[in-house]
N, C-alpha and C positions, 0 to 999 in steps of 0.2 A: 165337860161340865154340863150337867143337865139341870133343867129348871127346878126339878123336885128337890135338888140339893141347895137351893138358895138359902143362904144363912141370914141370921138377923143382922141388920145394919149395925156398923160399929161407929161410934163417935171417936174421931181421931183428933189428936192435938198436933200431929206432925206428919208430913208426907213420908217420913222414913219407914213407916209401917207398911208401905205399899210398894215394895220393890218389884213385885210381880206384874205390875201394870206399866207397860212401856209408855203409855200416854202421860204418866205422871213425871216422866223424865223432862217434860217440857214445862214444868212448873216455873213460874217467874219468881224473881226475888220478892220475898215477903208473902208469897202465895202458899197457903196450907190447905190440905184436904180436911174437911170437917165432917164429911159423911160419905159412906160408900155402901153400895148394895148391888147384888146380882139381880138382873131383871131382863126384860125383853124390849127391844125397840121394834115398834110396828112400822114397817116401811113398805109402802105399796101393798098394804093389807097382808104382808108376810112378816112373821115374827123372826127377829134376829137375837139370839142369845148373846149375853155379854154382861159387862159390869158397868156401873155408873158411879161417878163420884162428883161431889160438889165442893167448891171452894168459895171464897168471898168474891171471886171474880167470874166464875163460869161453872157450867155443868158439862161434863164430858162423858159420853158413852163410848166404851171400848168394846168392839165386837169380839166374840169368842173365835179363836182360830179353828178352822175345820180342814179336813182333808177330803179331796174329791176322789173319784174312782181310780185315778192314776197315782194316788198317794201324795200328790203335790198340795202343799199347804195353800189355802186360800182364805181371804178375810175381807170383810167390808171395811171401809174407811171409818175413822173416828167421826162421831157426831158431836159438835161443840155448840153450846148455846151460851152466850154471854148474859149474865144476870141482868145487866142494864137494858138488854134488848128483849126481855120477857114482858109481854103485855098482860097476860092473865093465864091462869091455870085452873082446871076443873076436873072433878071426878067424872068418869063416864057412867051415865045412868044405865046404859045398856049392858056395860061390862064393869062390875064393881071394882075389879082389880086393876082397871086401866085409868091412867091419868093423861089428859090432853093439855098441851101447852101451846098457846098462841104467842107468836113472836112479833116484834115490831117490824121485822123485815118480811112479814106476811107468811112466814113458814108456820106450819102446824105440825107439832111433834107429839107422838104418842108412845107411852111406856106402859108395859104390863108387868105387874108384880105377882109374886106367888100367892099372897093373901092380902087382905085389907089392912092388916097390921103393918106390913112392910110399906104398903101404899101410903098409909097415914104418916108413918115415920118419914118417908120421903117428902111428902107435902109439908110436914112440919119443919124439916131441915131446910128445904128450899125457901119456904116463907121467911124463916128466920134469917137466911142469908141474903135475901133481896134487900138492896139499899132503900131506906125510907127517906133519907135526907141526903143532900149532895155530899156532905162530908163523909158519908159511909161508902161512897164509891171507891172501888179498889184502887183507883189511880192515886189516891192520897196515901194509902198504905204502901203502894209500890214506890212512890216518890220518897217516902220516909225511909225505905229500906235501901235505897241507893246511897252510896257513901258520900262523896264530896260533891261540891258544886260543879266540878268539871264533868263528872259522870252524869249529873242531872242535865247539864247543858247538852251533852252528847245525845241524851235520850230524845231531845227535840228533833234530832236529825235522822231518826230512824226512818221517817217517811219524808220523801221529797216529791213534791207535786211535779217538778220538772222531770224527774226520773220516771214518774208514773206516765206522763204524757209521752215521754221518749219510748217507754215500753210499748205503748199503744201505737207507735209509729205516727204520732200526730204531727210532729214538727216537720216542716217541709215547705213546698211551694204553696199549699192551700191553707195551712194553719200557722199561726204564730202565737206567742205568749205575750200577754199584756200585763204590765205591773201598775196599771192605773189605780188599782184597789190596794196598793201595797200597805197603806195605813188604815185600811178598812173604812175610810170615810165615804166612799162611794156606795158601798153596801156592806153592812156589818155582819151579814149572814153568808157571804161568799168568801172563798179563799182569796189570799192576797195576790195570787197569780192566776190568770184566766186564759183559757185557750179560745181564740177568736179567729175568724177568717182573715187571711193575710191581706185581703183587699180593703178592709175597713181601716179608717184613720182614728187617731185618738179623739178627734172632734166628734166623729160618728158615735164613738162609745160614750163620750161625755153626754151627748144629747139623749142617747138611749137610756143611760143611767137616770136621767131626769124624767123620762117618760114612763118607765116601768115602776110598778109599786115596790117601794122600799129599795129601789135601785137594782132589782134583780133582773138584769139584762139577759137576753138569750146568750148562753155560753155552753161550750161543749162539755159533756159529761163522759161520753164513751164513743169510741170509733172502732169499727170492725177493721182488722188489719188487712183483710183481703178485699172485701167488697167496698170498703170506705163508707158504708152506711153509718149514720151517726145518731146519737141521742143527745139532745140539748135540753136544758131546763131554763125556765124563765118564770116571771110573774105576770099577772094581768097588767095591761096598761092602766096607769093611774089617771084616768080621764078627769076626775074631779079636781085634781090639783095642777094639771097642766095649764100654764098660762097661755100657751099658744098651741092648741091641740093639733091643728093641721100641720104645722111645721114639724112638731115633734113626731107626729105619725109618719110623715114622709121620711124623716131621717131614721126613725126606728125601723121602717120597712127596708131600708138599705141593709141593715144588719141581718134581718131575716132572709132577704134575697141573697146576700153574700154567703150565708150559711148554706142555703139550698144549692147554690152554684158550686160549692166545694165538691159535689158529687151528683151529677145529673142522672147517673145510671141507677142509683139505689134510692131507697126510701130514707128520708131523714125525719125523725120524729121530734116534735117539740112537746115537752111536758109542762103544762101550765098548772100551777098549784093555787087553789083558792080555798080559804077556810070558810066553812058554813057559818062560823061565828062572827065573821067580819062583815058587818052590814055595809060598810063603805065600799068594799070590793064587790059585794053583791050587786050594787047599782051599776057596775060596769058590764054585767052580763049581757045587757041589751045591745052593747056594742060589739059583742064577740062575733056574731054572724057577719057583720060588716067587715071586721078585721080579717076574718078567715077568708072571705071572698076575694080579698085583695092579695092574698098570699097562697100560692099553690104548695101547701105542705100539709102534713098530718098533724093534728093536735089532739091531745088527750087532756081532758079536764078531770082532775081528781078533787072532788069537793071536800073530802076529808079522809085522811089515811085510815081512820077508824072504821069508816063505812066500807072500805075495801077489805079490811081484816074481818069485819063481822060477816061479810058475804061468803066467807070460806067455812 
């Protein structure tokens, strides 16, 4: 399949029309392909020929299968973008046939089309498919397509946070799981089960919940299986509302130190998130240097995710 043979995009009402695309065998219940076109994915400044389709849930690029000099078939992996994760998209001024997509996970994806007509058709179909209100998110269509209540209940068990931590070899002598947030009363934006150092007590966690903004205590996000290096997330200390700042700071430091002591040989990163729109949390920035000097660890301050995306 050569780029010059790119056909006009077809509007589809069913995925049955696309049996030649193996990626569409992965369509979920209730998911239908609404647009398809041949194009090129620009990856590391190199074009990859293939086909692209859009559903109400995602955008998937399937690369063309090629043969190398030995006759062995080789192919790139599928590229998948969830519509809910798309931040913005624009035409490329330098290359009229190209479209650039910025994703909320900081990825930037580029597609090249045979002509501007195909480009505009793609942009139109993608824009129309993007959810504009919560009720348009594909999760609602998927839920409605699942049969009975038993099947819906089973869908909640597809992901298990315990199994995920087990996969990362987190559980053991150094880490344990805490269910202090089981009812989300300690922190409504954290999972109900958290990975914390084995040496900390429930009382240590309770105090740290009260010290950190919105209860976002330092908790494990990822651990390297071999080096045991970790990434943890947390929020800024809520200095303004702490009734006993010194006591809270000392107890909170125990949790930080305990996290660091889980692996003294590797670097452990803490990611502290603060919104540039939150004036209350801005006032705590003056305390950051003092807090950092008390703890020997690496901290990353992300003022706002949009600033990170815009820098790419």
